[in-house]
C-alpha atoms as an extended CHARMM CRD file, in Angstrom:
* protein
*
       136  EXT
         1         1  MET       CA            -81.8680000000       -9.8570000000       -4.5460000000  PROA      1               0.0000000000
         2         2  ASN       CA            -80.4350000000       -6.6180000000       -3.1630000000  PROA      2               0.0000000000
         3         3  TRP       CA            -76.7090000000       -5.9690000000       -3.5460000000  PROA      3               0.0000000000
         4         4  THR       CA            -75.5010000000       -3.3200000000       -1.1470000000  PROA      4               0.0000000000
         5         5  LEU       CA            -72.1040000000       -1.6870000000       -1.0020000000  PROA      5               0.0000000000
         6         6  GLU       CA            -71.2320000000       -1.7160000000        2.6980000000  PROA      6               0.0000000000
         7         7  VAL       CA            -67.4780000000       -1.0780000000        3.0520000000  PROA      7               0.0000000000
         8         8  VAL       CA            -64.7530000000        0.6340000000        1.0400000000  PROA      8               0.0000000000
         9         9  CYS       CA            -61.0960000000        0.2290000000        2.0300000000  PROA      9               0.0000000000
        10        10  VAL       CA            -59.1050000000        3.4680000000        2.0950000000  PROA      10              0.0000000000
        11        11  PRO       CA            -55.3200000000        2.9840000000        2.1090000000  PROA      11              0.0000000000
        12        12  VAL       CA            -53.4760000000        5.1580000000        4.6410000000  PROA      12              0.0000000000
        13        13  THR       CA            -49.9960000000        5.4030000000        6.1090000000  PROA      13              0.0000000000
        14        14  ASP       CA            -50.9810000000        6.2380000000        9.6920000000  PROA      14              0.0000000000
        15        15  VAL       CA            -54.1250000000        4.6650000000       11.1570000000  PROA      15              0.0000000000
        16        16  ASP       CA            -54.2630000000        7.0330000000       14.1580000000  PROA      16              0.0000000000
        17        17  ARG       CA            -53.9760000000       10.1220000000       11.9370000000  PROA      17              0.0000000000
        18        18  ALA       CA            -56.6140000000        8.7780000000        9.5380000000  PROA      18              0.0000000000
        19        19  LYS       CA            -58.9640000000        7.8830000000       12.3880000000  PROA      19              0.0000000000
        20        20  ALA       CA            -58.6240000000       11.3890000000       13.8400000000  PROA      20              0.0000000000
        21        21  PHE       CA            -59.2670000000       13.0140000000       10.4630000000  PROA      21              0.0000000000
        22        22  TYR       CA            -62.3380000000       10.9730000000        9.6200000000  PROA      22              0.0000000000
        23        23  ALA       CA            -63.8340000000       10.9150000000       13.1270000000  PROA      23              0.0000000000
        24        24  GLU       CA            -62.9050000000       14.3180000000       14.5160000000  PROA      24              0.0000000000
        25        25  GLN       CA            -62.7240000000       16.4920000000       11.4100000000  PROA      25              0.0000000000
        26        26  LEU       CA            -65.3420000000       14.8610000000        9.1940000000  PROA      26              0.0000000000
        27        27  GLY       CA            -67.6090000000       13.6160000000       11.9710000000  PROA      27              0.0000000000
        28        28  PHE       CA            -67.7040000000        9.9720000000       10.8370000000  PROA      28              0.0000000000
        29        29  GLN       CA            -68.8920000000        7.4940000000       13.4870000000  PROA      29              0.0000000000
        30        30  VAL       CA            -66.2120000000        5.0740000000       14.6970000000  PROA      30              0.0000000000
        31        31  ASP       CA            -67.9030000000        1.6870000000       14.3610000000  PROA      31              0.0000000000
        32        32  HSD       CA            -64.9590000000       -0.2940000000       15.6760000000  PROA      32              0.0000000000
        33        33  ASP       CA            -61.2200000000       -0.0620000000       16.2070000000  PROA      33              0.0000000000
        34        34  THR       CA            -59.8650000000       -3.6010000000       16.2510000000  PROA      34              0.0000000000
        35        35  ARG       CA            -56.2840000000       -4.7630000000       16.6620000000  PROA      35              0.0000000000
        36        36  VAL       CA            -56.1090000000       -8.1080000000       14.8730000000  PROA      36              0.0000000000
        37        37  SER       CA            -52.3860000000       -8.6070000000       15.5000000000  PROA      37              0.0000000000
        38        38  ASP       CA            -49.2880000000       -6.5490000000       16.2570000000  PROA      38              0.0000000000
        39        39  GLU       CA            -49.1110000000       -5.6750000000       12.5570000000  PROA      39              0.0000000000
        40        40  LEU       CA            -52.8140000000       -5.2760000000       11.7400000000  PROA      40              0.0000000000
        41        41  ARG       CA            -55.3360000000       -2.8120000000       13.1090000000  PROA      41              0.0000000000
        42        42  LEU       CA            -58.6910000000       -2.1550000000       11.4420000000  PROA      42              0.0000000000
        43        43  VAL       CA            -60.7790000000        0.9610000000       12.0360000000  PROA      43              0.0000000000
        44        44  GLN       CA            -64.2380000000        1.1220000000       10.4860000000  PROA      44              0.0000000000
        45        45  LEU       CA            -65.9320000000        4.5160000000       10.2380000000  PROA      45              0.0000000000
        46        46  THR       CA            -69.3110000000        5.5110000000        8.7990000000  PROA      46              0.0000000000
        47        47  PRO       CA            -70.4110000000        8.9200000000        7.5120000000  PROA      47              0.0000000000
        48        48  PRO       CA            -73.5380000000       10.2350000000        9.2750000000  PROA      48              0.0000000000
        49        49  GLY       CA            -76.6190000000        8.7520000000        7.6090000000  PROA      49              0.0000000000
        50        50  SER       CA            -74.6640000000        6.4360000000        5.3040000000  PROA      50              0.0000000000
        51        51  GLY       CA            -75.2050000000        2.7500000000        4.6890000000  PROA      51              0.0000000000
        52        52  CYS       CA            -71.5970000000        2.3860000000        3.5390000000  PROA      52              0.0000000000
        53        53  SER       CA            -68.5390000000        2.5870000000        5.7580000000  PROA      53              0.0000000000
        54        54  ILE       CA            -64.8340000000        2.9760000000        5.1670000000  PROA      54              0.0000000000
        55        55  VAL       CA            -62.0770000000        0.8760000000        6.6980000000  PROA      55              0.0000000000
        56        56  VAL       CA            -58.5850000000        2.2280000000        7.2870000000  PROA      56              0.0000000000
        57        57  GLY       CA            -55.7190000000       -0.0190000000        8.2870000000  PROA      57              0.0000000000
        58        58  ALA       CA            -56.8420000000       -2.9580000000        6.1700000000  PROA      58              0.0000000000
        59        59  PRO       CA            -54.1340000000       -4.6770000000        4.1550000000  PROA      59              0.0000000000
        60        60  VAL       CA            -54.9210000000       -3.5540000000        0.6230000000  PROA      60              0.0000000000
        61        61  GLU       CA            -52.9430000000       -3.7240000000       -2.5930000000  PROA      61              0.0000000000
        62        62  MET       CA            -53.2060000000        0.0440000000       -3.1020000000  PROA      62              0.0000000000
        63        63  ALA       CA            -50.6830000000        2.6830000000       -2.1440000000  PROA      63              0.0000000000
        64        64  PRO       CA            -51.7640000000        5.1660000000        0.5320000000  PROA      64              0.0000000000
        65        65  GLY       CA            -53.2980000000        8.1810000000       -1.1550000000  PROA      65              0.0000000000
        66        66  SER       CA            -54.1220000000        6.3320000000       -4.3740000000  PROA      66              0.0000000000
        67        67  VAL       CA            -57.9210000000        6.3140000000       -4.0280000000  PROA      67              0.0000000000
        68        68  ARG       CA            -59.8110000000        8.9720000000       -5.9980000000  PROA      68              0.0000000000
        69        69  GLY       CA            -63.4830000000        9.5070000000       -6.5980000000  PROA      69              0.0000000000
        70        70  LEU       CA            -64.9010000000        8.6240000000       -3.2050000000  PROA      70              0.0000000000
        71        71  GLN       CA            -68.1300000000       10.5710000000       -3.0720000000  PROA      71              0.0000000000
        72        72  LEU       CA            -70.3830000000       11.7910000000       -0.3120000000  PROA      72              0.0000000000
        73        73  VAL       CA            -73.8700000000       13.0780000000       -1.1530000000  PROA      73              0.0000000000
        74        74  VAL       CA            -75.6600000000       15.7910000000        0.8090000000  PROA      74              0.0000000000
        75        75  ARG       CA            -78.9240000000       17.6990000000        0.4830000000  PROA      75              0.0000000000
        76        76  ASP       CA            -77.3160000000       21.1220000000        1.0950000000  PROA      76              0.0000000000
        77        77  LEU       CA            -73.8310000000       21.5190000000       -0.3500000000  PROA      77              0.0000000000
        78        78  ARG       CA            -73.3040000000       25.0600000000        0.9160000000  PROA      78              0.0000000000
        79        79  ALA       CA            -74.0760000000       23.9620000000        4.4900000000  PROA      79              0.0000000000
        80        80  ALA       CA            -71.8300000000       20.8920000000        4.1060000000  PROA      80              0.0000000000
        81        81  HSD       CA            -69.0190000000       23.0720000000        2.7540000000  PROA      81              0.0000000000
        82        82  ALA       CA            -69.3870000000       25.4810000000        5.6890000000  PROA      82              0.0000000000
        83        83  GLU       CA            -69.2860000000       22.5510000000        8.1330000000  PROA      83              0.0000000000
        84        84  LEU       CA            -66.1080000000       21.1660000000        6.5560000000  PROA      84              0.0000000000
        85        85  VAL       CA            -64.4490000000       24.5870000000        6.7640000000  PROA      85              0.0000000000
        86        86  ALA       CA            -65.5420000000       24.9550000000       10.4100000000  PROA      86              0.0000000000
        87        87  ARG       CA            -64.0370000000       21.5220000000       11.1730000000  PROA      87              0.0000000000
        88        88  GLY       CA            -60.7030000000       22.5980000000        9.6930000000  PROA      88              0.0000000000
        89        89  VAL       CA            -60.8810000000       20.5170000000        6.5160000000  PROA      89              0.0000000000
        90        90  ALA       CA            -58.9940000000       21.9980000000        3.5440000000  PROA      90              0.0000000000
        91        91  VAL       CA            -61.8940000000       21.8980000000        1.1000000000  PROA      91              0.0000000000
        92        92  GLY       CA            -62.0780000000       23.5530000000       -2.2980000000  PROA      92              0.0000000000
        93        93  GLU       CA            -64.7440000000       26.0570000000       -3.2430000000  PROA      93              0.0000000000
        94        94  VAL       CA            -68.2220000000       24.9850000000       -4.2520000000  PROA      94              0.0000000000
        95        95  GLN       CA            -68.3570000000       24.4170000000       -7.9980000000  PROA      95              0.0000000000
        96        96  VAL       CA            -71.1720000000       24.0830000000      -10.5040000000  PROA      96              0.0000000000
        97        97  TYR       CA            -70.7740000000       21.8020000000      -13.5260000000  PROA      97              0.0000000000
        98        98  GLY       CA            -72.3580000000       22.8790000000      -16.7950000000  PROA      98              0.0000000000
        99        99  GLU       CA            -71.8430000000       22.4610000000      -20.5150000000  PROA      99              0.0000000000
       100       100  SER       CA            -68.5490000000       24.3820000000      -20.4070000000  PROA      100             0.0000000000
       101       101  GLY       CA            -67.2170000000       22.4910000000      -17.3930000000  PROA      101             0.0000000000
       102       102  PRO       CA            -66.9190000000       23.5130000000      -13.7460000000  PROA      102             0.0000000000
       103       103  ARG       CA            -67.0940000000       27.0930000000      -12.5170000000  PROA      103             0.0000000000
       104       104  PRO       CA            -67.2480000000       28.6560000000       -9.0500000000  PROA      104             0.0000000000
       105       105  ALA       CA            -70.7930000000       28.6350000000       -7.6780000000  PROA      105             0.0000000000
       106       106  GLN       CA            -72.5550000000       31.9560000000       -7.3560000000  PROA      106             0.0000000000
       107       107  PRO       CA            -75.2460000000       32.8170000000       -4.7940000000  PROA      107             0.0000000000
       108       108  GLY       CA            -78.5470000000       31.6200000000       -6.1720000000  PROA      108             0.0000000000
       109       109  ASP       CA            -77.0620000000       28.9220000000       -8.4220000000  PROA      109             0.0000000000
       110       110  ALA       CA            -79.0530000000       25.7070000000       -8.4110000000  PROA      110             0.0000000000
       111       111  LEU       CA            -76.7310000000       22.9650000000       -7.1510000000  PROA      111             0.0000000000
       112       112  ASN       CA            -78.9240000000       19.8680000000       -7.3950000000  PROA      112             0.0000000000
       113       113  ASN       CA            -76.8870000000       17.1460000000       -9.1380000000  PROA      113             0.0000000000
       114       114  VAL       CA            -74.3510000000       19.6690000000      -10.5200000000  PROA      114             0.0000000000
       115       115  GLY       CA            -72.8410000000       21.1630000000       -7.3390000000  PROA      115             0.0000000000
       116       116  PHE       CA            -69.6030000000       19.7120000000       -5.9700000000  PROA      116             0.0000000000
       117       117  CYS       CA            -66.6980000000       20.4750000000       -3.6600000000  PROA      117             0.0000000000
       118       118  TYR       CA            -63.5530000000       18.4490000000       -3.1310000000  PROA      118             0.0000000000
       119       119  PHE       CA            -61.1220000000       17.5990000000       -0.3510000000  PROA      119             0.0000000000
       120       120  SER       CA            -58.4170000000       15.0590000000        0.4160000000  PROA      120             0.0000000000
       121       121  ASP       CA            -57.5530000000       13.1380000000        3.5480000000  PROA      121             0.0000000000
       122       122  PRO       CA            -54.0630000000       13.4620000000        5.0960000000  PROA      122             0.0000000000
       123       123  ASP       CA            -52.7460000000       10.7780000000        2.6930000000  PROA      123             0.0000000000
       124       124  SER       CA            -54.2390000000       12.5400000000       -0.3790000000  PROA      124             0.0000000000
       125       125  ASN       CA            -57.0970000000       10.0880000000       -0.9600000000  PROA      125             0.0000000000
       126       126  GLY       CA            -59.5580000000       12.2190000000       -2.9320000000  PROA      126             0.0000000000
       127       127  TRP       CA            -63.1490000000       12.8790000000       -1.9360000000  PROA      127             0.0000000000
       128       128  ALA       CA            -66.0190000000       14.6950000000       -3.6470000000  PROA      128             0.0000000000
       129       129  VAL       CA            -69.1480000000       16.0570000000       -2.0140000000  PROA      129             0.0000000000
       130       130  GLN       CA            -72.1650000000       16.3440000000       -4.3350000000  PROA      130             0.0000000000
       131       131  GLN       CA            -75.5490000000       17.9120000000       -3.7220000000  PROA      131             0.0000000000
       132       132  ILE       CA            -78.5460000000       15.7600000000       -4.5970000000  PROA      132             0.0000000000
       133       133  ASP       CA            -81.6690000000       17.1310000000       -3.0250000000  PROA      133             0.0000000000
       134       134  ASP       CA            -84.4250000000       15.4180000000       -4.9810000000  PROA      134             0.0000000000
       135       135  ARG       CA            -83.9270000000       11.6620000000       -5.0800000000  PROA      135             0.0000000000
       136       136  THR       CA            -86.8510000000       10.0220000000       -6.7980000000  PROA      136             0.0000000000
């Protein structure tokens, strides 16, 4: 039996602002924007190439901005970082993790599995972007 993670709820204060950030700045696909009632609106968005989506607007027991550790994986972290910067996302520098902890990446550093950059959405939900270029 396969068990797939399909949706993660991300708590936000403003659904319109979150939708704009994820769709326009990050380039996530808007799967649906559904008003269930006057009080409840659900927006599902999916990162390009992902089998897992996020939902903003869902009634969750978490405070907006309380989610940390959401992680996107890319094959080319430097290109992903450049794209985030070009889209106006406040993203930290590319880092390499080694035995002594993280350090700024240098040109020529191998980033596979150990290269990361970080950003937050407008509510301060924390995201990581990791390079994995050789899935086996």
